[in-house]
Structure formats: C-alpha cells, structure tokens
ZALOLO-206353 format. One record per residue: residue number from 0; residue in one letter; x, y, z of N, C-alpha, C in turn. Coordinates in pm, 1 decimal. Example, Ala and Ser with C-alpha at 12.3 -4.5 7.8 and 13.67 -1.06 7.14 Angstrom:
2
<num = 0 residu = A n_px = 1319.0 n_py = -569.0 n_pz = 780.0 ca_px = 1230.0 ca_py = -450.0 ca_pz = 780.0 c_px = 1320.0 c_py = -330.0 c_pz = 780.0>
<num = 1 residu = S n_px = 1285.0 n_py = -225.0 n_pz = 708.0 ca_px = 1367.0 ca_py = -106.0 ca_pz = 714.0 c_px = 1290.0 c_py = 3.0 c_pz = 787.0>
This chain:
108
<num = 0 residu = M n_px = 10774.6 n_py = 12085.3 n_pz = 13635.1 ca_px = 10691.8 ca_py = 12026.6 ca_pz = 13663.1 c_px = 10528.1 c_py = 12120.1 c_pz = 13671.9>
<num = 1 residu = P n_px = 10578.5 n_py = 12253.8 n_pz = 13652.0 ca_px = 10495.6 ca_py = 12329.3 ca_pz = 13732.9 c_px = 10375.6 c_py = 12306.4 c_pz = 13645.7>
<num = 2 residu = L n_px = 10383.3 n_py = 12273.5 n_pz = 13449.5 ca_px = 10280.7 ca_py = 12251.2 ca_pz = 13354.7 c_px = 10194.1 c_py = 12163.6 c_pz = 13387.4>
<num = 3 residu = L n_px = 10293.6 n_py = 12053.6 n_pz = 13466.8 ca_px = 10196.0 ca_py = 11887.3 ca_pz = 13458.9 c_px = 10140.4 c_py = 11852.2 c_pz = 13604.9>
<num = 4 residu = E n_px = 10184.5 n_py = 11945.0 n_pz = 13692.4 ca_px = 10158.4 ca_py = 11977.8 ca_pz = 13835.0 c_px = 9992.9 c_py = 11967.5 c_pz = 13851.3>
<num = 5 residu = P n_px = 9908.2 n_py = 12085.9 n_pz = 13780.2 ca_px = 9739.7 ca_py = 12063.0 ca_pz = 13755.9 c_px = 9678.6 c_py = 11918.1 c_pz = 13693.3>
<num = 6 residu = V n_px = 9710.2 n_py = 11902.6 n_pz = 13618.1 ca_px = 9709.9 ca_py = 11756.5 ca_pz = 13565.0 c_px = 9648.0 c_py = 11603.8 c_pz = 13684.5>
<num = 7 residu = P n_px = 9538.9 n_py = 11601.7 n_pz = 13707.2 ca_px = 9496.6 ca_py = 11502.8 ca_pz = 13832.4 c_px = 9602.1 c_py = 11399.7 c_pz = 13810.6>
<num = 8 residu = V n_px = 9583.9 n_py = 11363.8 n_pz = 13934.5 ca_px = 9717.5 ca_py = 11188.3 ca_pz = 13945.1 c_px = 9642.9 c_py = 11109.2 c_pz = 13882.0>
<num = 9 residu = T n_px = 9545.0 n_py = 11073.7 n_pz = 13839.3 ca_px = 9491.1 ca_py = 10927.8 ca_pz = 13775.9 c_px = 9485.5 c_py = 10993.0 c_pz = 13586.7>
<num = 10 residu = L n_px = 9511.7 n_py = 11096.3 n_pz = 13561.9 ca_px = 9565.2 ca_py = 11132.1 ca_pz = 13432.8 c_px = 9693.9 c_py = 11119.0 c_pz = 13367.1>
<num = 11 residu = R n_px = 9786.4 n_py = 11113.3 n_pz = 13518.9 ca_px = 9926.0 ca_py = 11109.0 ca_pz = 13485.4 c_px = 9939.8 c_py = 10989.7 c_pz = 13509.8>
<num = 12 residu = K n_px = 10011.9 n_py = 10942.9 n_pz = 13428.3 ca_px = 10054.0 ca_py = 10772.2 ca_pz = 13452.1 c_px = 10210.5 c_py = 10770.6 c_pz = 13404.5>
<num = 13 residu = T n_px = 10200.0 n_py = 10796.1 n_pz = 13250.4 ca_px = 10327.3 ca_py = 10798.2 ca_pz = 13192.3 c_px = 10375.2 c_py = 10904.0 c_pz = 13086.2>
<num = 14 residu = L n_px = 10490.2 n_py = 10922.5 n_pz = 13076.9 ca_px = 10484.0 ca_py = 11038.7 ca_pz = 12948.9 c_px = 10573.3 c_py = 10936.0 c_pz = 12876.6>
<num = 15 residu = T n_px = 10529.9 n_py = 10944.9 n_pz = 12720.8 ca_px = 10650.2 ca_py = 10869.4 ca_pz = 12636.5 c_px = 10684.9 c_py = 11006.0 c_pz = 12582.5>
<num = 16 residu = W n_px = 10833.7 n_py = 11016.6 n_pz = 12532.6 ca_px = 10910.4 ca_py = 11097.8 ca_pz = 12418.7 c_px = 11000.1 c_py = 11059.9 c_pz = 12386.0>
<num = 17 residu = D n_px = 11059.1 n_py = 11128.0 n_pz = 12243.5 ca_px = 11162.6 ca_py = 11136.0 ca_pz = 12199.6 c_px = 11276.8 c_py = 11165.8 c_pz = 12207.8>
<num = 18 residu = Q n_px = 11365.8 n_py = 11144.0 n_pz = 12180.4 ca_px = 11507.4 ca_py = 11167.0 ca_pz = 12210.5 c_px = 11568.8 c_py = 11288.1 c_pz = 12190.8>
<num = 19 residu = G n_px = 11590.3 n_py = 11341.5 n_pz = 12271.6 ca_px = 11633.9 ca_py = 11498.7 ca_pz = 12299.0 c_px = 11667.4 c_py = 11556.6 c_pz = 12404.5>
<num = 20 residu = R n_px = 11801.7 n_py = 11639.8 n_pz = 12377.7 ca_px = 11848.9 ca_py = 11732.6 ca_pz = 12499.0 c_px = 11745.6 c_py = 11820.9 c_pz = 12575.2>
<num = 21 residu = E n_px = 11639.3 n_py = 11830.4 n_pz = 12500.7 ca_px = 11543.5 ca_py = 11894.4 ca_pz = 12632.0 c_px = 11467.5 c_py = 11842.1 c_pz = 12725.4>
<num = 22 residu = L n_px = 11467.6 n_py = 11686.8 n_pz = 12668.2 ca_px = 11412.8 ca_py = 11596.7 ca_pz = 12786.7 c_px = 11571.7 c_py = 11543.1 c_pz = 12874.8>
<num = 23 residu = A n_px = 11660.1 n_py = 11620.9 n_pz = 12887.4 ca_px = 11757.2 ca_py = 11533.0 ca_pz = 12980.8 c_px = 11716.5 c_py = 11522.7 c_pz = 13128.7>
<num = 24 residu = R n_px = 11591.2 n_py = 11583.4 n_pz = 13186.4 ca_px = 11527.7 ca_py = 11599.5 ca_pz = 13348.2 c_px = 11494.6 c_py = 11449.6 c_pz = 13311.6>
<num = 25 residu = W n_px = 11473.5 n_py = 11368.9 n_pz = 13297.9 ca_px = 11357.4 ca_py = 11289.6 ca_pz = 13301.2 c_px = 11365.0 c_py = 11204.6 c_pz = 13409.0>
<num = 26 residu = A n_px = 11446.4 n_py = 11191.1 n_pz = 13485.4 ca_px = 11463.4 ca_py = 11121.9 ca_pz = 13596.3 c_px = 11381.7 c_py = 11226.9 c_pz = 13719.1>
<num = 27 residu = R n_px = 11433.7 n_py = 11344.7 n_pz = 13718.1 ca_px = 11337.9 ca_py = 11454.3 ca_pz = 13824.5 c_px = 11204.3 c_py = 11424.6 c_pz = 13761.0>
<num = 28 residu = I n_px = 11147.0 n_py = 11455.1 n_pz = 13678.0 ca_px = 10997.1 ca_py = 11424.2 ca_pz = 13621.8 c_px = 10949.8 c_py = 11291.7 c_pz = 13704.9>
<num = 29 residu = E n_px = 11023.4 n_py = 11192.5 n_pz = 13645.7 ca_px = 10971.9 ca_py = 11083.9 ca_pz = 13740.2 c_px = 10990.8 c_py = 11049.8 c_pz = 13865.7>
<num = 30 residu = T n_px = 11028.2 n_py = 11156.7 n_pz = 13966.8 ca_px = 11089.4 ca_py = 11123.5 ca_pz = 14138.8 c_px = 10968.8 c_py = 11243.8 c_pz = 14159.3>
<num = 31 residu = T n_px = 10974.4 n_py = 11355.3 n_pz = 14086.2 ca_px = 10885.6 ca_py = 11485.0 ca_pz = 14150.2 c_px = 10717.8 c_py = 11419.2 c_pz = 14129.2>
<num = 32 residu = L n_px = 10651.1 n_py = 11369.4 n_pz = 14006.2 ca_px = 10546.4 ca_py = 11360.9 ca_pz = 13958.7 c_px = 10512.4 c_py = 11162.0 c_pz = 13990.0>
<num = 33 residu = G n_px = 10629.2 n_py = 11068.6 n_pz = 13981.7 ca_px = 10567.0 ca_py = 10986.4 ca_pz = 14028.9 c_px = 10535.9 c_py = 10901.6 c_pz = 13922.6>
<num = 34 residu = I n_px = 10566.9 n_py = 10891.1 n_pz = 13789.0 ca_px = 10499.1 ca_py = 10841.4 ca_pz = 13669.6 c_px = 10643.3 c_py = 10844.1 c_pz = 13632.3>
<num = 35 residu = G n_px = 10636.9 n_py = 10707.7 n_pz = 13493.7 ca_px = 10720.5 ca_py = 10660.7 ca_pz = 13438.5 c_px = 10727.8 c_py = 10732.1 c_pz = 13311.4>
<num = 36 residu = V n_px = 10896.9 n_py = 10765.9 n_pz = 13272.3 ca_px = 10865.1 ca_py = 10830.2 ca_pz = 13152.2 c_px = 10969.2 c_py = 10709.9 c_pz = 13040.8>
<num = 37 residu = Y n_px = 10900.6 n_py = 10703.6 n_pz = 12904.9 ca_px = 10966.7 ca_py = 10671.8 ca_pz = 12857.6 c_px = 11010.5 c_py = 10703.2 c_pz = 12710.8>
<num = 38 residu = F n_px = 11104.4 n_py = 10716.4 n_pz = 12638.8 ca_px = 11175.4 ca_py = 10663.4 ca_pz = 12518.4 c_px = 11169.0 c_py = 10620.2 c_pz = 12400.6>
<num = 39 residu = C n_px = 11078.7 n_py = 10693.9 n_pz = 12267.3 ca_px = 11068.7 ca_py = 10604.8 ca_pz = 12193.6 c_px = 11217.5 c_py = 10569.0 c_pz = 12103.4>
<num = 40 residu = H n_px = 11207.1 n_py = 10480.2 n_pz = 12058.2 ca_px = 11364.1 ca_py = 10490.6 ca_pz = 11989.4 c_px = 11385.5 c_py = 10561.6 c_pz = 11862.9>
<num = 41 residu = A n_px = 11502.1 n_py = 10549.7 n_pz = 11796.8 ca_px = 11497.7 ca_py = 10656.1 ca_pz = 11738.0 c_px = 11465.6 c_py = 10622.2 c_pz = 11587.0>
<num = 42 residu = H n_px = 11433.1 n_py = 10745.9 n_pz = 11537.9 ca_px = 11364.4 ca_py = 10681.8 ca_pz = 11379.3 c_px = 11269.8 c_py = 10590.5 c_pz = 11360.6>
<num = 43 residu = S n_px = 11149.7 n_py = 10613.3 n_pz = 11475.1 ca_px = 11054.4 ca_py = 10501.3 ca_pz = 11479.8 c_px = 10920.4 c_py = 10585.1 c_pz = 11490.4>
<num = 44 residu = P n_px = 10905.3 n_py = 10704.9 n_pz = 11423.4 ca_px = 10802.7 ca_py = 10785.9 ca_pz = 11400.3 c_px = 10629.3 c_py = 10672.8 c_pz = 11445.6>
<num = 45 residu = W n_px = 10625.2 n_py = 10525.8 n_pz = 11461.8 ca_px = 10514.9 ca_py = 10460.5 ca_pz = 11508.2 c_px = 10505.6 c_py = 10471.6 c_pz = 11632.0>
<num = 46 residu = E n_px = 10617.6 n_py = 10481.5 n_pz = 11723.4 ca_px = 10624.6 ca_py = 10429.4 ca_pz = 11868.7 c_px = 10530.8 c_py = 10583.1 c_pz = 11901.8>
<num = 47 residu = K n_px = 10556.3 n_py = 10673.6 n_pz = 11833.1 ca_px = 10472.7 ca_py = 10841.7 ca_pz = 11898.0 c_px = 10391.6 c_py = 10921.5 c_pz = 11772.1>
<num = 48 residu = P n_px = 10305.9 n_py = 10839.0 n_pz = 11760.6 ca_px = 10234.7 ca_py = 10878.9 ca_pz = 11664.7 c_px = 10123.2 c_py = 11040.6 c_pz = 11696.1>
<num = 49 residu = L n_px = 10097.2 n_py = 11043.8 n_pz = 11853.8 ca_px = 10033.0 ca_py = 11151.1 ca_pz = 11857.9 c_px = 10129.2 c_py = 11284.3 c_pz = 11845.7>
<num = 50 residu = V n_px = 10245.5 n_py = 11221.6 n_pz = 11897.0 ca_px = 10341.7 ca_py = 11364.7 ca_pz = 11865.9 c_px = 10342.3 c_py = 11363.4 c_pz = 11707.3>
<num = 51 residu = E n_px = 10381.9 n_py = 11278.0 n_pz = 11603.7 ca_px = 10375.7 ca_py = 11309.3 ca_pz = 11488.1 c_px = 10232.7 c_py = 11363.8 c_pz = 11424.8>
<num = 52 residu = N n_px = 10163.1 n_py = 11323.6 n_pz = 11471.9 ca_px = 10031.3 ca_py = 11406.9 ca_pz = 11396.3 c_px = 9992.9 c_py = 11567.7 c_pz = 11476.2>
<num = 53 residu = T n_px = 10089.1 n_py = 11563.5 n_pz = 11560.6 ca_px = 10078.7 ca_py = 11723.7 ca_pz = 11627.4 c_px = 10162.7 c_py = 11775.4 c_pz = 11581.5>
<num = 54 residu = C n_px = 10258.0 n_py = 11761.4 n_pz = 11522.8 ca_px = 10342.6 ca_py = 11799.5 ca_pz = 11467.3 c_px = 10310.4 c_py = 11836.8 c_pz = 11290.9>
<num = 55 residu = G n_px = 10219.2 n_py = 11729.7 n_pz = 11269.8 ca_px = 10138.1 ca_py = 11727.5 ca_pz = 11113.9 c_px = 10066.2 c_py = 11863.7 c_pz = 11122.5>
<num = 56 residu = L n_px = 9985.1 n_py = 11867.0 n_pz = 11246.8 ca_px = 9906.6 ca_py = 11985.9 ca_pz = 11237.0 c_px = 9962.7 c_py = 12126.4 c_pz = 11236.6>
<num = 57 residu = L n_px = 10076.3 n_py = 12127.9 n_pz = 11308.4 ca_px = 10159.9 ca_py = 12248.3 ca_pz = 11382.0 c_px = 10240.4 c_py = 12332.0 c_pz = 11187.9>
<num = 58 residu = R n_px = 10276.8 n_py = 12247.8 n_pz = 11128.1 ca_px = 10248.6 ca_py = 12300.2 ca_pz = 10953.3 c_px = 10183.0 c_py = 12382.8 c_pz = 10954.4>
<num = 59 residu = R n_px = 10028.0 n_py = 12331.2 n_pz = 10980.6 ca_px = 9973.4 ca_py = 12469.8 ca_pz = 10877.4 c_px = 9978.2 c_py = 12624.1 c_pz = 10952.2>
<num = 60 residu = W n_px = 10044.4 n_py = 12610.1 n_pz = 11088.8 ca_px = 10070.8 ca_py = 12745.5 ca_pz = 11080.2 c_px = 10221.5 c_py = 12746.4 c_pz = 11107.7>
<num = 61 residu = L n_px = 10291.6 n_py = 12682.8 n_pz = 11145.9 ca_px = 10456.0 ca_py = 12681.7 ca_pz = 11152.0 c_px = 10530.2 c_py = 12610.1 c_pz = 11029.5>
<num = 62 residu = P n_px = 10505.0 n_py = 12601.6 n_pz = 10919.8 ca_px = 10636.5 ca_py = 12563.0 ca_pz = 10810.8 c_px = 10735.8 c_py = 12519.3 c_pz = 10905.4>
<num = 63 residu = R n_px = 10818.6 n_py = 12425.7 n_pz = 10800.3 ca_px = 10930.4 ca_py = 12390.6 ca_pz = 10841.7 c_px = 11020.3 c_py = 12461.5 c_pz = 10839.1>
<num = 64 residu = R n_px = 11142.5 n_py = 12500.4 n_pz = 10911.9 ca_px = 11259.3 ca_py = 12600.7 ca_pz = 10919.7 c_px = 11174.8 c_py = 12730.2 c_pz = 10904.9>
<num = 65 residu = S n_px = 11083.3 n_py = 12774.6 n_pz = 10971.2 ca_px = 10990.7 ca_py = 12881.5 ca_pz = 10972.0 c_px = 11083.7 c_py = 12927.3 c_pz = 11168.1>
<num = 66 residu = N n_px = 11108.0 n_py = 13065.2 n_pz = 11187.2 ca_px = 11189.8 ca_py = 13119.7 ca_pz = 11290.3 c_px = 11037.1 c_py = 13069.8 c_pz = 11383.5>
<num = 67 residu = L n_px = 11064.5 n_py = 13050.1 n_pz = 11475.6 ca_px = 11003.4 ca_py = 13021.6 ca_pz = 11629.9 c_px = 10998.5 c_py = 13144.9 c_pz = 11671.4>
<num = 68 residu = Y n_px = 11063.3 n_py = 13215.4 n_pz = 11729.9 ca_px = 11099.8 ca_py = 13342.4 ca_pz = 11742.0 c_px = 10999.5 c_py = 13431.9 c_pz = 11765.8>
<num = 69 residu = R n_px = 10831.2 n_py = 13393.3 n_pz = 11822.5 ca_px = 10724.0 ca_py = 13487.3 ca_pz = 11782.7 c_px = 10690.6 c_py = 13548.7 c_pz = 11917.3>
<num = 70 residu = P n_px = 10607.1 n_py = 13646.4 n_pz = 11898.5 ca_px = 10559.3 ca_py = 13692.0 ca_pz = 12006.7 c_px = 10418.9 c_py = 13607.9 c_pz = 12085.6>
<num = 71 residu = Q n_px = 10447.8 n_py = 13563.0 n_pz = 12253.2 ca_px = 10357.6 ca_py = 13520.0 ca_pz = 12327.3 c_px = 10223.6 c_py = 13468.8 c_pz = 12271.2>
<num = 72 residu = H n_px = 10173.4 n_py = 13594.8 n_pz = 12222.2 ca_px = 10056.6 ca_py = 13564.5 ca_pz = 12228.6 c_px = 9980.4 c_py = 13495.1 c_pz = 12114.9>
<num = 73 residu = A n_px = 10107.0 n_py = 13531.8 n_pz = 11941.8 ca_px = 10097.5 ca_py = 13472.1 ca_pz = 11857.3 c_px = 10107.1 c_py = 13266.0 c_pz = 11868.5>
<num = 74 residu = L n_px = 10170.0 n_py = 13265.8 n_pz = 11978.1 ca_px = 10212.0 ca_py = 13117.5 ca_pz = 11994.4 c_px = 10094.2 c_py = 13062.5 c_pz = 12069.8>
<num = 75 residu = D n_px = 10078.2 n_py = 13162.8 n_pz = 12173.3 ca_px = 9897.6 ca_py = 13153.0 ca_pz = 12241.1 c_px = 9803.5 c_py = 13077.3 c_pz = 12190.7>
<num = 76 residu = R n_px = 9764.4 n_py = 13196.4 n_pz = 12077.8 ca_px = 9651.5 ca_py = 13167.5 ca_pz = 11949.6 c_px = 9670.1 c_py = 13022.5 c_pz = 11852.9>
<num = 77 residu = I n_px = 9786.8 n_py = 13013.8 n_pz = 11835.9 ca_px = 9844.3 ca_py = 12877.2 ca_pz = 11784.2 c_px = 9789.2 c_py = 12757.4 c_pz = 11862.2>
<num = 78 residu = A n_px = 9821.1 n_py = 12749.5 n_pz = 11969.0 ca_px = 9774.8 ca_py = 12664.7 ca_pz = 12093.7 c_px = 9664.7 c_py = 12629.4 c_pz = 12078.7>
<num = 79 residu = H n_px = 9576.8 n_py = 12745.2 n_pz = 12091.2 ca_px = 9429.1 ca_py = 12742.2 ca_pz = 12093.0 c_px = 9351.4 c_py = 12661.1 c_pz = 11983.9>
<num = 80 residu = L n_px = 9400.2 n_py = 12771.9 n_pz = 11886.9 ca_px = 9360.4 ca_py = 12675.5 ca_pz = 11745.4 c_px = 9347.4 c_py = 12515.8 c_pz = 11730.5>
<num = 81 residu = L n_px = 9473.8 n_py = 12490.8 n_pz = 11792.9 ca_px = 9493.0 ca_py = 12312.2 ca_pz = 11753.8 c_px = 9414.9 c_py = 12249.2 c_pz = 11842.8>
<num = 82 residu = N n_px = 9410.7 n_py = 12305.6 n_pz = 12040.9 ca_px = 9350.2 ca_py = 12284.3 ca_pz = 12129.2 c_px = 9205.7 c_py = 12213.5 c_pz = 12069.0>
<num = 83 residu = T n_px = 9137.9 n_py = 12365.7 n_pz = 12001.8 ca_px = 8991.8 ca_py = 12345.7 ca_pz = 12003.3 c_px = 8929.5 c_py = 12284.3 c_pz = 11878.6>
<num = 84 residu = M n_px = 9032.1 n_py = 12230.7 n_pz = 11775.2 ca_px = 8979.5 ca_py = 12175.2 ca_pz = 11653.6 c_px = 8955.1 c_py = 12050.5 c_pz = 11691.5>
<num = 85 residu = P n_px = 8856.2 n_py = 11987.1 n_pz = 11577.4 ca_px = 8806.3 ca_py = 11844.7 ca_pz = 11626.9 c_px = 8910.3 c_py = 11771.6 c_pz = 11596.4>
<num = 86 residu = R n_px = 8903.6 n_py = 11623.5 n_pz = 11635.8 ca_px = 9000.6 ca_py = 11528.6 ca_pz = 11605.9 c_px = 8899.6 c_py = 11422.2 c_pz = 11573.5>
<num = 87 residu = R n_px = 8964.5 n_py = 11393.6 n_pz = 11449.0 ca_px = 8881.0 ca_py = 11243.7 ca_pz = 11416.4 c_px = 8925.8 c_py = 11114.8 c_pz = 11531.7>
<num = 88 residu = P n_px = 9044.2 n_py = 11098.3 n_pz = 11562.5 ca_px = 9044.6 ca_py = 11005.2 ca_pz = 11673.7 c_px = 8986.5 c_py = 10995.4 c_pz = 11786.4>
<num = 89 residu = I n_px = 8897.2 n_py = 11133.6 n_pz = 11807.0 ca_px = 8850.9 ca_py = 11157.0 ca_pz = 11971.5 c_px = 8679.7 c_py = 11152.4 c_pz = 11923.1>
<num = 90 residu = N n_px = 8664.0 n_py = 11055.1 n_pz = 11808.1 ca_px = 8536.8 ca_py = 11092.3 ca_pz = 11767.2 c_px = 8475.5 c_py = 11252.3 c_pz = 11727.7>
<num = 91 residu = W n_px = 8576.0 n_py = 11312.8 n_pz = 11683.4 ca_px = 8547.0 ca_py = 11450.8 ca_pz = 11624.1 c_px = 8541.2 c_py = 11589.9 c_pz = 11751.9>
<num = 92 residu = N n_px = 8560.9 n_py = 11552.9 n_pz = 11869.5 ca_px = 8539.2 ca_py = 11631.3 ca_pz = 11926.3 c_px = 8700.5 c_py = 11683.8 c_pz = 11970.3>
<num = 93 residu = S n_px = 8712.6 n_py = 11828.2 n_pz = 12073.3 ca_px = 8864.9 ca_py = 11903.8 ca_pz = 12051.3 c_px = 8962.0 c_py = 11843.1 c_pz = 12179.1>
<num = 94 residu = A n_px = 9070.4 n_py = 11834.4 n_pz = 12168.9 ca_px = 9167.8 ca_py = 11794.4 ca_pz = 12244.4 c_px = 9120.8 c_py = 11886.8 c_pz = 12410.7>
<num = 95 residu = H n_px = 9072.6 n_py = 11982.7 n_pz = 12392.1 ca_px = 9067.5 ca_py = 12075.1 ca_pz = 12503.1 c_px = 8926.6 c_py = 12009.9 c_pz = 12534.4>
<num = 96 residu = D n_px = 8843.9 n_py = 11977.3 n_pz = 12457.4 ca_px = 8673.7 ca_py = 11924.2 ca_pz = 12558.5 c_px = 8716.9 c_py = 11816.6 c_pz = 12623.0>
<num = 97 residu = T n_px = 8796.2 n_py = 11732.9 n_pz = 12580.7 ca_px = 8839.1 ca_py = 11607.8 ca_pz = 12569.6 c_px = 8888.6 c_py = 11600.5 c_pz = 12719.5>
<num = 98 residu = Y n_px = 9001.1 n_py = 11701.1 n_pz = 12749.1 ca_px = 9063.9 ca_py = 11701.4 ca_pz = 12847.9 c_px = 8986.4 c_py = 11697.2 c_pz = 12965.8>
<num = 99 residu = N n_px = 8893.1 n_py = 11810.8 n_pz = 12934.6 ca_px = 8817.4 ca_py = 11895.0 ca_pz = 13032.0 c_px = 8737.1 c_py = 11754.2 c_pz = 13117.6>
<num = 100 residu = R n_px = 8661.4 n_py = 11697.3 n_pz = 13024.2 ca_px = 8572.9 ca_py = 11574.0 ca_pz = 13038.6 c_px = 8645.5 c_py = 11503.3 c_pz = 13125.4>
<num = 101 residu = L n_px = 8716.0 n_py = 11438.1 n_pz = 13140.3 ca_px = 8838.0 ca_py = 11324.2 ca_pz = 13168.9 c_px = 8899.8 c_py = 11435.3 c_pz = 13339.3>
<num = 102 residu = T n_px = 8921.7 n_py = 11546.9 n_pz = 13300.9 ca_px = 8923.6 ca_py = 11609.0 ca_pz = 13436.2 c_px = 8830.0 c_py = 11607.9 c_pz = 13545.6>
<num = 103 residu = V n_px = 8685.3 n_py = 11616.9 n_pz = 13477.1 ca_px = 8585.9 ca_py = 11628.3 ca_pz = 13538.8 c_px = 8526.2 c_py = 11480.3 c_pz = 13624.1>
<num = 104 residu = A n_px = 8542.6 n_py = 11400.7 n_pz = 13539.4 ca_px = 8531.3 ca_py = 11299.0 ca_pz = 13554.4 c_px = 8637.7 c_py = 11215.8 c_pz = 13664.8>
<num = 105 residu = T n_px = 8696.8 n_py = 11252.6 n_pz = 13681.0 ca_px = 8840.0 ca_py = 11208.8 ca_pz = 13737.1 c_px = 8808.3 c_py = 11239.6 c_pz = 13896.8>
<num = 106 residu = T n_px = 8755.4 n_py = 11377.4 n_pz = 13939.4 ca_px = 8725.6 ca_py = 11469.6 ca_pz = 14048.0 c_px = 8635.1 c_py = 11417.1 c_pz = 14097.3>
<num = 107 residu = M n_px = 8496.8 n_py = 11350.5 n_pz = 14027.6 ca_px = 8413.7 ca_py = 11339.0 ca_pz = 14059.5 c_px = 8413.9 c_py = 11209.3 c_pz = 14194.8>
C-alpha cells in the first residue's frame, strides 16, 4: 500500500477492480487504508470505464501481446506521457494536473 498512502484521505474513498489474481490481498488494503474495495463482474467492461479507456491509451505504446519486460525508465516515460496528455472527460486537462488540483484543494 505504499503507493496509495500519499494520496490524501479525502481522495481515498473506494477502489473498483477487475477480477485478477494480482488483487488477492484486497482485504488487507481495505483494513490498512480504511476504504472499500469492489470488484467488477466478469465480462462487464462498462463497470470499469476508466480501466478500459486507460488500456486503450496504453496500446499506443504497448501493443497487445508485446513484451512488457522493459527498462524501468521506458515504462516511466510511458506513464509520464499517459498522465500528462489532455483528456476529454476532464475538460482537456491532464490527469496529472487534475490530481494536483484536487490534492491542493483537499489540503487547504
């Protein structure tokens, strides 16, 4: 949970995940962070539109069936590009700018 701990408590309300083995410790996350964890139904992509949209965007740099074993700096570059690109659902702001704005608003 170290990745979620810096997120302000007011922005940590729930997590909604796909059903995968990598999420087996969901109860520990609920207990440690005090947030609800929910799982989407199998084969129901409309229950997780952000995940589906992000996967589609990631395909620009990581095509299906591509080797994901890449240097960390290459993956960090992709993450930076993804987080700083303008997004229509957030009025053409980037996810990075929107998160920063929400973080500042919750700490004031």
